[in-house]
MARVEX-718816 format. One record per residue (C-alpha): residue in one letter; x negated, y, z. Coordinates in nm, 2 decimals, padded with zeros to 4 digits. Each point is the difference from the previous one (the first is absolute). Example, Ala and Ser with C-alpha at 12.3 -4.5 7.8 and 13.67 -1.06 7.14 Angstrom:
> resn;px;py;pz
> a;-01.23;-00.45;00.78
> s;-00.14;00.34;-00.07
//
This chain:
> resn;px;py;pz
> m;-03.10;-00.66;01.94
> r;-00.06;-00.28;-00.25
> k;-00.21;00.07;-00.31
> s;00.00;-00.33;-00.16
> r;00.27;-00.16;-00.22
> v;00.25;-00.26;00.10
> a;-00.15;-00.34;00.01
> l;-00.05;-00.16;-00.34
> v;00.23;-00.28;00.06
> v;00.29;00.25;00.02
> l;-00.14;00.25;-00.26
> l;00.04;-00.25;-00.28
> l;00.36;-00.11;00.08
> l;00.16;00.20;-00.27
> t;-00.27;-00.05;-00.26
> s;-00.12;-00.36;00.02
> g;00.32;-00.14;00.17
> l;-00.19;-00.14;00.30
> l;00.24;-00.12;00.28
> l;00.03;00.16;00.33
> g;-00.10;-00.22;00.28
> a;-00.33;00.08;00.18
> m;00.10;00.33;00.13
> l;00.33;-00.09;00.15
> h;00.11;-00.20;00.31
> p;00.32;-00.20;-00.08
> f;00.35;00.11;00.07
> g;00.17;00.28;00.18
> q;00.12;00.35;-00.10
> p;-00.33;00.18;00.12
> e;-00.17;-00.22;-00.27
> k;00.26;00.11;-00.27
> r;-00.08;00.36;00.04
> r;-00.37;-00.08;00.02
> a;00.03;-00.20;-00.32
> i;00.19;00.29;-00.18
> l;-00.25;00.26;00.11
> q;-00.31;-00.18;-00.11
> l;00.14;-00.15;-00.32
> m;00.14;00.35;-00.10
> v;-00.32;00.19;00.08
> s;-00.24;-00.25;-00.17
> g;00.23;00.00;-00.30
> i;-00.02;00.38;-00.03
> e;-00.37;-00.01;00.05
> a;-00.03;-00.25;-00.28
> e;00.25;00.12;-00.24
> h;00.03;00.38;00.04
> y;-00.11;00.23;-00.28
> e;-00.20;00.22;00.25
> p;-00.04;-00.19;00.32
> i;-00.11;00.19;00.30
> p;-00.24;-00.15;00.27
> i;00.18;-00.14;00.30
> n;-00.18;00.22;00.24
> d;00.05;00.30;00.24
> s;00.14;00.22;-00.29
> l;00.28;-00.25;-00.08
> s;00.07;-00.04;00.37
> d;00.04;00.38;00.04
> r;00.24;00.00;-00.28
> i;00.21;-00.28;00.13
> y;00.00;00.16;00.35
> k;00.12;00.34;-00.12
> l;00.25;-00.11;-00.27
> y;00.17;-00.25;00.24
> l;00.04;00.24;00.29
> r;00.12;00.27;-00.25
> r;00.27;-00.22;-00.15
> l;00.12;-00.11;00.34
> n;00.01;00.35;00.14
> w;00.10;00.19;-00.32
> e;00.22;00.24;00.18
> k;-00.24;00.02;00.31
> l;00.29;-00.12;00.22
> y;-00.15;-00.32;00.14
> f;-00.36;00.04;00.11
> t;-00.17;00.25;00.23
> q;-00.35;00.11;-00.02
> e;-00.06;-00.21;00.31
> d;00.12;-00.31;-00.19
> m;-00.23;00.10;-00.28
> d;-00.28;00.00;00.23
> r;00.07;-00.36;00.09
> f;-00.01;-00.09;-00.36
> k;-00.31;00.19;-00.08
> p;-00.25;-00.28;00.10
> y;00.13;-00.21;-00.29
> e;-00.07;00.26;-00.28
> f;-00.30;-00.17;-00.11
> t;00.05;-00.35;00.11
> i;00.28;-00.12;-00.23
> d;-00.24;-00.12;-00.27
> s;-00.14;-00.24;00.27
> a;00.35;-00.11;00.10
> i;00.07;-00.08;-00.37
> e;-00.31;-00.24;-00.01
> q;00.11;-00.16;00.33
> g;00.37;-00.01;-00.07
> t;00.09;00.19;00.32
> f;00.27;00.25;00.05
> e;-00.09;00.20;00.32
> f;00.07;00.34;-00.16
> y;00.32;-00.10;-00.16
> d;00.13;-00.16;00.32
> l;-00.08;00.30;00.21
> v;00.15;00.25;-00.23
> n;00.32;-00.19;-00.03
> k;00.02;-00.06;00.38
> v;-00.02;00.38;00.05
> f;00.24;00.06;-00.28
> d;00.26;-00.23;00.14
> k;-00.03;00.16;00.35
> r;00.03;00.35;-00.15
> l;00.30;-00.11;-00.21
> k;00.19;-00.10;00.32
> l;-00.09;00.33;00.17
> d;00.09;00.21;-00.29
> s;00.33;-00.18;-00.04
> e;00.09;00.08;00.36
> y;-00.12;00.35;-00.03
> v;00.21;00.06;-00.32
> k;00.31;-00.13;00.17
> q;-00.06;00.24;00.29
> l;-00.05;00.29;-00.24
> l;00.33;-00.07;-00.18
> s;00.19;-00.07;00.32
> k;00.06;00.37;00.08
> p;00.07;00.32;-00.20
> i;-00.29;00.16;-00.17
> d;-00.08;00.37;00.04
> y;-00.04;00.16;-00.34
> t;-00.03;00.35;00.13
> v;-00.36;-00.03;00.08
> n;-00.24;00.14;-00.26
> e;-00.26;-00.27;-00.10
> d;-00.11;-00.18;-00.31
> f;-00.05;-00.34;-00.14
> q;-00.29;-00.09;-00.23
> s;00.12;-00.24;-00.26
> d;-00.33;-00.06;-00.17
> v;-00.18;-00.27;00.19
> d;-00.34;00.11;-00.15
> k;00.04;00.33;00.19
> v;00.07;-00.18;00.35
> a;-00.25;-00.13;00.23
> i;00.04;-00.34;00.17
> p;00.15;00.08;00.35
> k;-00.27;-00.01;00.27
> n;00.21;-00.20;00.26
> e;00.33;-00.14;00.07
> n;00.15;00.34;00.09
> e;-00.10;00.15;-00.34
> l;00.13;-00.31;-00.16
> k;00.34;00.06;00.17
> e;-00.01;00.37;-00.12
> r;-00.06;-00.12;-00.36
> w;00.30;-00.23;00.03
> r;00.21;00.27;00.16
> k;-00.05;00.24;-00.28
> f;00.03;-00.28;-00.27
> i;00.33;-00.11;00.13
> k;00.13;00.36;00.05
> y;-00.10;00.08;-00.36
> q;00.18;-00.32;-00.12
> t;00.31;00.07;00.20
> l;00.00;00.37;-00.09
> g;00.01;-00.09;-00.37
> r;00.31;-00.22;00.06
> l;00.17;00.26;00.22
> a;-00.07;00.28;-00.26
> t;00.17;-00.21;-00.27
> m;00.31;-00.06;00.22
> l;00.02;00.37;00.07
> e;-00.03;00.08;-00.38
> d;00.28;-00.25;-00.08
> q;00.22;00.16;00.25
> d;-00.08;00.35;-00.13
> k;00.09;-00.11;-00.36
> a;00.33;-00.15;00.13
> t;00.09;00.32;00.18
> e;-00.09;00.22;-00.32
> k;00.23;-00.24;-00.21
> k;00.27;-00.01;00.27
> d;-00.01;-00.38;-00.02
> t;00.29;-00.10;00.24
> a;-00.11;-00.36;-00.03
> y;-00.33;00.06;00.16
> k;00.01;-00.03;00.38
> m;-00.20;00.28;00.16
> k;-00.22;-00.07;00.30
> p;-00.16;00.24;00.25
> y;-00.38;00.03;-00.01
> e;-00.04;-00.23;00.32
> k;00.19;-00.29;-00.20
> l;-00.21;00.04;-00.30
> e;-00.33;00.00;00.20
> d;00.11;-00.31;00.18
> s;00.09;-00.17;-00.33
> a;-00.33;00.09;-00.14
> r;-00.18;-00.16;00.29
> v;00.22;-00.30;00.00
> a;-00.07;-00.06;-00.38
> e;-00.37;00.06;00.06
> l;00.00;-00.25;00.29
> k;00.18;-00.27;-00.21
> f;-00.27;00.05;-00.28
> y;-00.30;-00.02;00.25
> r;00.14;-00.31;00.17
> s;00.00;-00.17;-00.35
> y;-00.34;00.15;-00.08
> f;-00.17;-00.13;00.32
> h;00.18;-00.34;-00.03
> d;-00.12;-00.05;-00.35
> i;-00.36;00.09;00.08
> g;00.01;-00.21;00.32
> s;00.13;-00.30;-00.20
> i;-00.27;00.01;-00.26
> s;-00.15;-00.36;00.02
> d;-00.36;-00.08;00.09
> t;-00.04;-00.14;-00.36
> d;00.10;00.34;-00.14
> k;-00.23;00.18;00.23
> i;-00.30;-00.20;-00.09
> s;00.09;00.03;-00.36
> e;-00.01;00.38;00.01
> y;-00.34;-00.03;00.17
> f;-00.13;-00.23;-00.28
> d;00.14;00.25;-00.24
> v;-00.19;00.29;00.15
> i;-00.32;-00.19;-00.03
> a;00.06;-00.07;-00.36
> n;00.10;00.36;-00.08
> c;-00.34;00.11;00.15
> f;-00.17;-00.14;-00.32
> d;00.24;00.20;-00.23
> p;00.37;00.11;00.01
> h;00.11;-00.30;-00.22
> t;-00.18;-00.29;00.16
> e;00.27;-00.13;00.23
> y;00.11;-00.30;00.22
> f;00.33;-00.17;-00.08
> a;00.17;-00.20;00.27
> p;00.20;-00.29;-00.18
> e;00.33;00.18;00.00
> v;-00.16;00.33;-00.11
> r;-00.16;-00.19;-00.29
> k;00.34;-00.13;-00.11
> d;00.13;00.36;-00.02
> f;-00.31;00.10;-00.19
> d;00.07;-00.28;-00.26
> i;00.36;00.12;-00.03
> s;-00.11;00.35;-00.06
> m;-00.23;-00.10;-00.27
> s;00.24;-00.24;-00.18
> g;00.33;00.17;00.05
> q;00.17;-00.33;00.11
> l;00.05;-00.22;00.29
> e;00.17;-00.32;00.12
> g;00.29;00.07;00.22
> i;00.36;00.10;-00.01
> g;-00.01;00.35;-00.14
> a;00.12;00.23;00.29
> q;-00.20;00.31;00.09
> l;00.01;00.01;00.39
> e;-00.05;00.28;00.25
> d;-00.02;00.05;00.38
> r;00.31;00.20;00.08
> n;00.00;00.08;00.37
> g;-00.16;-00.33;00.08
> n;00.23;-00.20;-00.23
> i;-00.14;-00.18;-00.31
> t;00.24;00.15;-00.25
> v;00.06;-00.05;-00.37
> k;-00.09;00.31;-00.19
> e;00.05;-00.11;-00.36
> i;00.06;-00.30;-00.20
> i;-00.24;-00.04;-00.29
> p;00.20;-00.08;-00.33
> g;-00.05;-00.34;-00.15
> s;-00.12;-00.15;00.33
> p;00.14;-00.29;00.20
> a;00.18;00.23;00.25
> w;00.15;00.20;-00.30
> k;00.12;-00.31;-00.18
> n;00.15;-00.14;00.33
> g;00.19;00.31;00.06
> e;00.06;-00.05;00.37
> l;-00.29;00.21;00.15
> k;00.08;00.38;-00.01
> p;-00.20;00.31;00.08
> g;00.06;00.08;00.37
> d;00.01;-00.36;00.12
> v;-00.20;-00.09;00.30
> f;-00.21;-00.31;00.03
> i;00.05;-00.19;00.32
> k;-00.16;-00.34;-00.07
> v;-00.20;-00.16;-00.27
> a;-00.03;-00.37;-00.06
> q;-00.22;-00.20;-00.24
> g;00.24;-00.25;-00.17
> k;00.14;-00.23;00.26
> s;-00.23;00.11;00.28
> a;00.09;00.17;00.31
> p;00.06;00.38;-00.05
> v;-00.24;00.25;00.14
> d;00.14;00.32;00.16
> v;-00.12;00.31;-00.16
> v;00.19;00.25;00.22
> g;-00.28;00.24;00.13
> m;-00.26;-00.16;-00.22
> k;-00.25;00.22;-00.18
> l;00.09;00.05;-00.37
> g;-00.32;-00.15;-00.14
> k;00.04;-00.32;00.20
> a;00.37;-00.03;-00.10
> v;-00.09;00.04;-00.37
> q;-00.26;-00.28;00.03
> l;00.28;-00.23;00.12
> i;00.23;00.09;-00.29
> r;-00.25;-00.01;-00.29
> g;-00.10;-00.35;-00.12
> k;-00.07;-00.23;-00.28
> k;00.22;00.01;-00.32
> g;00.26;-00.29;00.03
> t;00.01;00.00;00.38
> e;00.32;00.08;00.21
> v;00.04;00.27;00.26
> r;00.30;00.04;00.22
> l;00.07;00.35;00.12
> t;00.24;00.07;00.29
> v;00.10;00.37;-00.06
> k;00.25;00.24;00.15
> s;00.19;00.17;-00.27
> g;00.22;00.26;00.14
> s;00.19;-00.16;00.28
> a;-00.03;-00.35;-00.13
> t;-00.29;-00.25;00.04
> k;-00.08;-00.25;-00.27
> v;-00.26;-00.25;-00.12
> i;-00.13;00.05;-00.36
> s;-00.20;-00.28;-00.17
> l;-00.24;00.12;-00.27
> i;-00.25;-00.19;-00.23
> r;-00.32;00.21;-00.03
> d;-00.12;00.10;-00.34
> v;-00.25;00.22;-00.18
> v;00.12;00.37;00.05
> q;-00.13;00.26;-00.23
> i;-00.02;00.35;00.15
> k;00.11;00.21;-00.30
> e;-00.14;00.33;00.13
> t;-00.35;-00.15;-00.04
> y;00.04;-00.05;-00.37
> a;-00.07;00.22;-00.31
> h;00.34;00.17;-00.10
> a;00.08;00.22;-00.30
> a;00.24;00.26;-00.11
> i;00.07;00.23;-00.30
> l;-00.05;00.37;00.03
> d;00.16;00.22;-00.28
> n;-00.13;00.35;-00.01
> n;00.18;00.21;-00.27
> g;00.04;-00.31;-00.22
> q;-00.35;-00.13;00.05
> k;00.01;-00.35;00.16
> m;-00.28;-00.09;00.23
> g;-00.07;-00.31;00.21
> y;-00.06;00.00;00.37
> i;-00.15;-00.29;00.18
> r;-00.04;00.00;00.38
> l;-00.26;-00.24;00.15
> p;00.00;-00.01;00.37
> e;-00.31;-00.24;00.02
> f;-00.22;-00.23;-00.20
> y;00.17;-00.32;00.10
> t;-00.11;-00.35;-00.12
> d;00.06;-00.37;00.06
> f;-00.30;-00.10;00.22
> e;00.13;-00.35;00.06
> g;00.06;-00.07;-00.36
> e;00.36;-00.12;00.08
> g;00.19;00.19;-00.28
> g;00.01;00.33;00.17
> r;00.02;00.32;-00.19
> r;-00.31;00.20;-00.11
> c;00.01;00.37;-00.06
> s;-00.19;-00.02;-00.33
> d;00.27;-00.23;-00.14
> d;00.28;00.22;00.13
> m;-00.17;00.32;-00.14
> k;-00.04;-00.18;-00.34
> k;00.37;-00.07;-00.03
> l;00.11;00.34;00.11
> v;-00.24;00.17;-00.26
> v;00.14;-00.22;-00.28
> e;00.36;00.08;00.11
> l;-00.08;00.38;00.00
> e;-00.15;-00.02;-00.33
> h;00.32;-00.16;-00.13
> e;00.18;00.29;00.16
> e;-00.22;00.22;-00.23
> v;-00.14;00.23;00.28
> k;-00.24;00.27;-00.10
> g;-00.23;-00.06;00.29
> i;-00.02;-00.21;00.34
> i;-00.05;00.13;00.35
> i;-00.15;-00.25;00.24
> d;00.05;00.09;00.36
> l;-00.27;-00.11;00.24
> r;00.08;00.25;00.27
> s;-00.04;-00.15;00.35
> n;-00.11;-00.33;-00.16
> g;-00.27;-00.13;00.24
> g;-00.14;-00.24;-00.24
> g;-00.01;-00.39;-00.01
> s;-00.14;-00.25;-00.24
> l;-00.33;00.10;-00.17
> q;00.07;-00.26;-00.29
> e;00.35;00.14;-00.05
> v;-00.12;00.36;-00.04
> v;-00.25;-00.10;-00.27
> k;00.26;-00.19;-00.20
> m;00.25;00.27;00.03
> a;-00.25;00.26;-00.12
> g;-00.06;-00.21;-00.29
> l;00.35;00.06;-00.12
> f;-00.09;00.36;-00.06
> v;-00.36;-00.01;-00.13
> p;-00.18;-00.23;-00.25
> k;-00.26;-00.27;00.11
> g;-00.26;00.15;00.23
> p;-00.10;00.05;00.36
> i;00.26;00.12;00.25
> v;-00.20;00.02;00.32
> q;-00.35;-00.08;00.13
> i;-00.04;-00.22;00.30
> k;-00.32;00.02;00.21
> g;-00.07;-00.28;00.25
> q;-00.30;-00.06;00.22
> r;-00.21;-00.11;-00.29
> r;00.14;00.12;-00.34
> i;00.23;00.21;-00.19
> d;00.27;-00.16;-00.21
> p;00.24;00.17;-00.24
> l;00.36;-00.13;00.00
> s;00.14;00.04;-00.34
> s;00.32;-00.04;-00.18
> n;00.00;-00.28;-00.26
> d;00.28;00.14;-00.21
> t;-00.11;00.09;-00.35
> g;00.24;00.29;-00.04
> a;00.21;00.20;00.24
> l;00.36;-00.13;00.02
> y;00.12;00.37;00.05
> k;-00.16;00.28;-00.20
> g;00.24;00.31;00.06
> p;-00.04;00.29;00.24
> l;-00.06;-00.11;00.36
> v;00.02;00.20;00.33
> v;-00.11;-00.16;00.33
> l;00.15;00.14;00.32
> v;-00.22;-00.02;00.33
> n;-00.02;00.16;00.33
> g;-00.21;00.00;00.32
> a;00.14;-00.35;00.09
> s;-00.09;-00.15;-00.34
> a;-00.29;-00.23;00.09
> s;-00.23;-00.28;-00.11
> a;00.14;-00.18;-00.31
> s;00.21;00.32;-00.07
> e;-00.32;00.19;-00.02
> i;-00.17;-00.26;-00.22
> f;00.29;00.04;-00.24
> a;00.01;00.36;00.01
> a;-00.37;00.04;-00.04
> a;-00.01;-00.24;-00.29
> m;00.26;00.20;-00.18
> q;-00.17;00.32;00.06
> d;-00.35;-00.12;-00.09
> y;00.13;-00.15;-00.34
> k;00.19;00.33;-00.05
> r;00.30;-00.23;-00.05
> g;00.27;00.19;00.20
> v;00.05;00.29;00.23
> i;-00.04;-00.05;00.37
> m;00.25;00.23;00.19
> g;00.06;00.08;00.36
> t;-00.24;00.06;00.30
> k;-00.34;-00.15;00.08
> t;00.02;-00.37;00.09
> y;-00.09;-00.17;00.32
> g;-00.36;-00.10;-00.07
> k;-00.03;-00.38;00.07
> g;-00.28;-00.13;-00.22
> t;-00.06;-00.34;00.16
> v;00.13;-00.36;-00.06
> q;00.10;-00.26;00.27
> q;00.02;-00.37;00.01
> v;00.20;-00.19;00.26
> f;-00.16;-00.30;00.18
> t;00.20;-00.25;00.21
> l;-00.19;-00.09;00.31
> d;00.17;-00.33;00.04
> d;-00.19;-00.13;-00.30
> k;-00.32;00.05;00.18
> i;00.03;-00.21;00.32
> s;-00.04;-00.38;00.05
> p;00.31;-00.23;00.02
> s;-00.11;-00.07;00.35
> f;00.12;00.36;00.09
> n;00.34;-00.03;-00.15
> n;00.15;00.10;00.33
> l;-00.13;00.34;-00.05
> r;00.18;00.06;-00.32
> p;00.14;00.23;-00.14
> l;-00.28;00.26;00.04
> g;00.13;00.24;-00.25
> s;-00.20;00.17;-00.29
> v;-00.25;00.27;-00.07
> k;00.02;00.25;-00.28
> i;-00.36;00.10;-00.09
> t;-00.11;00.29;-00.23
> i;-00.22;-00.20;-00.24
> s;-00.07;00.26;-00.27
> k;00.04;00.35;-00.13
> f;00.17;00.09;-00.32
> y;-00.11;00.29;-00.23
> r;00.15;00.17;-00.30
> i;-00.11;-00.10;-00.33
> n;-00.19;00.34;-00.03
> g;-00.20;-00.10;00.30
> e;00.16;00.23;00.25
> t;00.18;-00.13;00.32
> t;00.34;00.06;00.14
> q;-00.12;-00.08;00.34
> k;00.08;00.30;00.23
> d;00.01;00.21;-00.32
> g;00.33;-00.13;-00.16
> v;00.12;00.08;-00.33
> t;00.07;00.36;-00.08
> p;00.30;00.04;-00.23
> d;-00.02;00.17;-00.34
> v;00.33;00.18;00.08
> q;00.01;00.12;00.35
> m;00.34;00.00;00.18
> p;00.09;00.15;00.34
> d;00.07;-00.25;00.27
> p;00.16;00.07;00.35
> y;-00.26;-00.22;00.16
> q;-00.31;00.09;-00.19
> f;-00.16;00.17;00.30
> t;00.12;-00.23;00.27
> d;-00.03;-00.36;-00.15
> e;-00.30;-00.20;00.14
> k;-00.22;-00.17;-00.25
> e;-00.29;-00.24;-00.02
> k;-00.25;00.27;00.10
> d;00.19;00.06;00.31
> a;00.01;-00.36;00.12
> d;-00.24;-00.16;00.24
> f;-00.33;-00.11;-00.16
> p;00.07;00.02;-00.36
> l;-00.25;-00.13;-00.24
> s;-00.21;00.28;-00.20
> a;00.06;00.14;-00.33
> d;-00.26;-00.06;-00.27
> k;-00.05;-00.05;-00.37
> i;-00.12;-00.28;-00.24
> p;-00.08;00.01;-00.37
> a;00.30;00.03;-00.24
> a;00.13;-00.31;-00.18
> t;00.02;00.00;-00.38
> y;00.34;00.11;-00.13
> k;00.16;00.21;-00.26
> d;00.25;00.28;00.04
> w;00.35;-00.04;-00.11
> s;00.04;00.06;-00.37
> h;00.26;00.28;00.05
> p;-00.10;00.17;00.33
> v;00.26;00.25;00.15
> d;-00.10;00.35;00.05
> v;00.02;-00.01;00.38
> s;-00.13;00.37;00.03
> y;00.31;00.12;-00.22
> l;00.24;-00.21;00.19
> s;-00.13;00.11;00.35
> q;00.02;00.36;-00.12
> e;00.36;-00.02;-00.13
> s;00.12;-00.20;00.31
> g;-00.16;00.27;00.22
> k;00.18;00.27;-00.18
> r;00.33;-00.17;00.06
> t;-00.04;-00.11;00.35
> n;-00.14;00.33;00.11
> n;00.33;00.16;-00.11
> d;00.23;-00.28;00.13
> t;00.15;00.07;00.34
> i;00.01;-00.37;00.09
> f;-00.38;-00.04;-00.04
> n;-00.08;00.33;00.18
> l;00.22;-00.12;00.29
> i;-00.20;-00.33;00.01
> r;-00.33;00.21;00.02
> e;00.15;00.21;00.27
> e;00.11;-00.31;00.19
> a;-00.34;-00.15;-00.02
> q;-00.15;00.31;00.18
> v;00.27;-00.01;00.27
> f;-00.07;-00.37;00.06
> k;-00.37;00.08;00.03
> r;00.08;00.27;00.25
> d;00.25;-00.18;00.20
> d;-00.17;-00.34;00.01
> r;-00.37;00.10;00.02
> d;-00.02;00.37;00.11
> s;00.30;00.08;00.22
> t;-00.01;-00.30;00.25
> l;00.07;00.19;00.32
> y;00.37;00.00;00.11
> p;00.17;00.20;00.28
> l;00.18;-00.21;00.28
> n;00.22;00.29;00.07
> l;00.35;-00.07;-00.14
> a;00.05;00.35;-00.13
> a;-00.34;00.04;-00.16
> y;00.02;-00.35;-00.14
> r;00.34;00.07;-00.16
> k;-00.12;00.33;-00.13
> q;-00.31;-00.17;-00.17
> e;00.22;-00.28;-00.14
> n;00.27;00.23;-00.14
> r;-00.28;00.20;-00.17
> r;-00.14;-00.32;-00.15
> l;00.36;-00.12;-00.10
> a;00.07;00.33;-00.17
> e;-00.32;00.01;-00.18
> n;00.02;-00.36;-00.11
> k;00.37;00.02;-00.11
> r;-00.11;00.12;-00.34
> f;-00.18;-00.33;-00.05
> d;00.32;-00.20;00.02
> a;00.04;00.04;-00.37
> i;-00.31;-00.23;-00.06
> n;00.17;-00.31;00.12
> k;00.33;00.07;-00.18
> p;00.09;-00.12;-00.36
> l;-00.13;00.25;-00.25
> p;00.29;00.20;-00.14
> f;-00.08;-00.10;-00.37
> e;00.01;-00.37;00.03
> k;00.25;-00.28;-00.04
> v;00.00;-00.36;00.05
> s;00.15;-00.24;-00.26
> g;00.09;-00.33;00.19
> l;00.30;-00.22;-00.02
> a;00.33;00.16;00.12
> n;00.20;-00.32;00.09
> p;-00.24;-00.29;00.02
> p;00.01;-00.29;-00.07
> q;00.26;00.02;-00.28
> a;-00.16;00.02;-00.34
> d;00.19;00.22;-00.23
> k;-00.08;00.32;-00.21
> n;00.14;00.21;00.28
> t;-00.24;-00.11;00.27
> e;-00.29;00.20;-00.11
> s;00.02;00.37;00.09
> k;-00.05;00.23;-00.28
> g;-00.29;00.20;00.13
> k;-00.06;00.20;-00.31
> d;00.22;00.29;00.09
> s;-00.14;00.34;00.08
> l;-00.15;00.00;00.33
> l;00.02;00.24;00.30
> a;-00.15;00.36;-00.02
> i;-00.37;00.00;00.07
> g;00.00;00.28;00.26
> p;-00.34;00.11;00.15
> f;-00.14;-00.34;00.04
> v;-00.15;-00.08;-00.33
> n;-00.04;00.24;-00.28
> g;00.14;-00.10;-00.35
> d;00.31;-00.17;-00.13
> y;00.01;-00.37;00.04
> n;00.23;-00.28;-00.08
> f;-00.14;-00.28;00.23
> l;00.13;-00.35;00.04
> i;-00.13;-00.28;00.23
> s;00.13;-00.35;-00.08
> a;-00.05;-00.37;00.04
> t;-00.19;-00.22;-00.26
> t;00.21;-00.21;-00.23
> s;-00.09;-00.32;00.18
> e;00.08;00.15;00.35
> k;00.34;00.12;-00.13
> d;00.08;-00.36;-00.10
> k;-00.08;-00.11;00.35
> m;00.21;00.27;00.14
> r;00.30;-00.10;-00.20
> v;00.01;-00.36;00.15
> d;-00.12;00.09;00.35
> t;00.16;00.25;00.22
> n;-00.28;00.00;00.25
> e;-00.26;00.06;-00.28
> a;00.21;00.29;-00.12
> k;00.01;00.16;00.34
> t;-00.37;-00.04;00.06
> e;-00.09;00.13;-00.35
> n;00.22;00.31;00.01
> a;-00.14;00.09;00.35
> w;-00.36;-00.03;-00.14
> l;00.08;00.21;-00.30
> k;00.16;00.27;00.21
> r;-00.32;00.01;00.21
> l;-00.19;00.10;-00.32
> t;00.21;00.32;-00.02
> r;-00.19;00.12;00.32
> d;-00.34;-00.03;-00.18
> p;-00.10;00.33;-00.17
> e;-00.35;-00.13;-00.08
> l;00.16;-00.28;-00.20
> f;00.19;00.26;-00.20
> e;-00.32;00.19;-00.06
> a;-00.16;-00.31;-00.13
> t;00.26;-00.01;-00.27
> r;-00.09;00.36;-00.09
> v;-00.37;-00.11;-00.02
> i;00.08;-00.29;-00.24
> s;00.21;00.25;-00.21
> d;-00.31;00.21;-00.03
> m;-00.21;-00.28;-00.14
> k;-00.07;00.02;-00.37
//
């Protein structure tokens, strides 16, 4: 409805720092959500790279996206419900100006009502035997399903959905029983069909009780936060609202560290359970907390303990995390015993976030491998790790190992710090532009200030469809400079830059009672390659193409809601690498090999099967015999793909046999002749994967480090693309 922009007093909040006051009445939760809404939207209007008017068009976006996310499986709203919502389709823009929430309140009132009715109906469906002799189908692709017209059609949608879910569980039970019969497994207790069918329903009922309980217990704060996030997402996919606790999780993911006790937790059947202890953390040093322990109570120092039994995992985690140096007392059930464990919180580093290296030896040629999961940095300036510093250390170490080339693995790296990727790229190219940033008013190149590249040898960069943002900046820069070979599948296609604004900074101290308000991440600019092209929606196309099982099914930026457009700008001034690699030759040679290697042809076939099963064949029979016949066909067809996830038959891992003792016998020889090749990869190879020298030193003195490192090295043996990268480096002149 509204065509004008939000009032100027709010519009300027995130640019001039004016304080909120005139538009808000004091106190009360309704005022808090009004404050968040108006601050967030005005901030996006002021700071967004390509702001869209707050008018009917935006209202329509919010209306459709919010209802689609709430009703993704088309199991909650009928067309009759949608008709009740329809009058609000073009009024949400006016509601933003006024700070009102009629649409949100109505939708959630109807949703809560449907949730109760659906919960009861599902219980009824699972309370009696299901007839699997009827010939009918279930459509699993929600885009091919219409919204049920009324409550009767909604019940029918639920009936088929539950039947489909339970049928899958029953079919698995029958398959397990058939296998036990074939193997004449006397330890397996056979059950008649009626018992199995009953067991399948009981298990499904248990799952849905937990499912409906979890949805029903979502707090009002979390619900409204999701609504704010939908509004932000309607400007572009990467403009987001962060509730205060979500902001903490975001900061942790970007830095790779947190302040807490160092225990990874999970919700196991309603119990807050320890999944893993992080090496080096307070919980690890204390030694009392073990995987499998269940949290009962949490106390802050000498304060009264809070019962966490039945509490949602996220809320319990908030109680357990805390500032470095503070005490937390945990009442846990460990086996049959209950005990209280006192821990002093500290900075915990999440090792899986950080750059990590290994040595790959292919027929006597040593090559360095560096896995970088994300571009992390120390946003707070408190001594945290930065990926550019870590990468520099690893490159120096690998050069001391006298490697022929280095492989940098950015597969599934979703990005991170813009400053860090520029610094990291500067390790491999001389002083010059790395990326161009276009804001609302101008274009600025971001350049490496190093006068000469730290590493000048052969370079391969591995990417895939989940490599995004900073990963694409690095890969594009190496490609434009002709510095290295980009290898893998086309990247995600995110060519935008975001900045996080804290809403608490923008309100008057007289409204302290409303805090915390959370944060908003806003797309403030787009980045472009130094050749002037964009990665936005287009991604980076590798020089050496590799098959990927998910190449046809992964969703990318172009598939997201409301992505910004792709365009071009003038190229920056830069010079090609002095010794550019012949990517045409390397691509041709790699293609010859992988086209004749069984393992890569299997991956190509699997990609086609995934496309067929996930996107094309989405209609499932609800007749047990027909369903099992279809699944058996798929299982038989897919059995040949099992080899893809097994260790390649020509690879070995050199770790430490008996850590942590440091003697000459602890290191496995690893230079022996390896297993016969078989049909997987053509040629004769003596291939060895081993830890770096510095990592081996750590492994010798730390059993936990040795265990973790050996497990990581073994995972590399299941990576045919990594092996092919070593062959590409071998081809480099």
